[in-house]
N, C-alpha and C positions, 0 to 999 in steps of 0.2 A: 378411275379410268384414264383421266387426262394425265395424271402423274406418270403412269406407266408409258404412255404414248410419248410424252415430251422428254422423259429421262432416258428411256431405253433406246428410242429409234429416231435417227435424224428424219427430217421431213422427206428427204430424197427417197427413202425406202418405201414410204407409203405411195409414191407415184408409180411404182412398178406395176405392170399390168397383172390384174388378178392377185396382187400382193405376193407374187412369186419372184424369188430372187436367185441369182447365181453369184458366186464369189467373183467372177471375172467381170460382172457388171457394176461392182462396187469399188473399183480401183480409184474413182474420182471421189469417193466418200471417206474411205479408209485407207491409210497408208499400207496396212496389212489386213486385207478383208477376211482371210480364213480364220485367224485367231479371233477377230471381232465376231464373226459369225458363230464360231464355237462358243463364245462367251454369251452371246444372245440366246443360243440354244439351251445353254445350262441355265439361264435365268428365266426360261420359258417364254421369251418373246418371239423366238422363231421355232418353227416346226420343221423338221427335216422330213421330206416326202420321198426323196430319192437321192442317190449319190450325186452331190453338187447342185441340188435344188431344194430350196427352202421357202416356206410359206409364213407370212407374218401371222401370228396368233392374235385374234380379237382381244383388245385389252381386258374385257370382262371375262375372258377364258384363261388368262395367265394364271398358272398355278392349279388349273383344273383340267381333267381329261378333255381333249378336243381332237377331233379327227375330220378334216375338210372332206367334202364329197369328191368322189372319184372323178366325175366328169368336169368339175371345176378345176381339179388339180391337173387333170390332163390338158385342159385348155390353158392353164397358166404355165405349164412347162412348155408347151408348144409356142405359146406367145413369147415367152422369154427367148426361144431360139429364133423364131421367124418374124416376131411382131404380132401385135394383136389383130391386125387386119388380115393376116395371112395364116390363121389357125382357126379351122371351122370343125366343130363337133359334127360327126356324120354317123350314119348307120345306127347301130344299137345305142350309141351314146346320145345321138339326137333324139331318138325315140324315147330314151330315159329322161331327157330334159324336157321334152315336149309332153311328158305324162303318159305315154302310151305303153311304157314298159315298167311296171311297178317294182319288179325285183331288183335289188342291188346286184351289180355285175362285178366280175373280176377282171374284165378287160375294157379299156376305153379306146375308142377310135377317133382319131383326129385327121382331118384332111390338111395337108401342108404342100408347099409349092416344090419342095425337093424332099427326096427320101431320107429317112433317118432310121436308125436301128430302133428296135423296141426298147423302152426304159422300163425296168422292173422297179416297182416301188419298194421302199424299205420300211414303211410304217404299216404295211398290210400286204396280204397275199394278192397282188394285182399288178397289172401290167398296162402301159400306155403304148398303143401301136399307131404308127403313122402311115397314112396312105398318101402317095403323091397324086395331087390333082391340080388342075387350074383353079385355084381358090377364088379368083376374081370371076370365074364363070359360073360358079355354083350359085344356086338359088338359096340364099341364106337371110337370116334375120337375127337380131339381137335378143337374147334372152337373160334374165337376171339369175345370178347364182349368189350364195353368201359370200364369195369372194369378189364379186363384181360382175359386170356384163360380159357375156361371151357371145361369139358368133356360132350360130347353130343352123343346119340345113332346115329349110321349111318342111312342113308336113308333105307337100308334093314331092320335093326332092328326096326326102327321106324314104318315101314310098318306093321310088324308082331305085335308090341305092340299096335298100333292103332286098328288093326283089332281085337285083342284079347279083348281089353277093350275100346270100343268106347265111353263109358259113363264116363270114368275117366277124370275129369277136367271140366265137365259141358260145353262141347263145341261140342255136337254130331252133330250139323248141319254143322260144319266145318270139320268133321273128314274124311268123304268120299272123298271130293275134295283133301284134303291133302294126303290121302292114294294114290289116283290115280296119283297126281303129283310126289310123292316120288317113286311110283312104276316104272314110266317112267324113273326116274334117276338111279334106282338100276341096279346093275350087276345081270343078271338072274342067273348065276351059284352060285354067292355068296348067293344070296336070297335063292335058292334052298338048298344049303348046310346048311345055317343058320336055315331055317325051319325045316330040317331034324334033326339037332342036338338038336333043342329045342322042338321037337315033335309038330310042328305046320304046317305040310304039308297040313293038311285038311283046315286050315285056309288060307294058301297060295292059294289053289285051289279056295277058295271063292273070294279072291282078284282078281285073274286072271279072274274069271267069271264076276266080276264087271267091270273090265277095258275092257274085250272083249265085253260085251254087249253094252258098250258105243261107241265102235268103229265100231260096225256093221252098 
């Protein structure tokens, strides 16, 4: 494993957030980044996830089938564009990372400070969608993924986001069960305060009625 890492990849590449690279970010490492990246892809050290975006393959997976998780890939792509402190998994992607949505999805949702067109992945039938938000104002926490730590909205924030835009991400059938699961994990006082600060108290009352009706 050490041999692959030291021979194939300069140390600078491993410092990329979530091990996600773009050719334009490697101009200080390689005189001609694109041919070097193509060589590393051919040798199995890099995995192409979308046009212009690559993920470092774990050394023990070089030469073997490997597919990084969608949510981690989405966070890596967004982090390479906006920086790791301004890319926050939200909505159904947050629910997935938080364990409230077990089924694998074909759309990932990331909150970012400026709008960006959706990015279609090339290694699977999936898409990364970006939602413009004030990422500094979001209630978020760090979560671990196989590619590294990511920012993800808290259960409380995710409840409010899913209730406000259940259609975002094309997984409406999964949203209500995820809301109910995350609501039960949420701190009531924190959820109430967050809803008040974000002018979503009416939406929180709706959520409470959904959960209450189920428990009657």
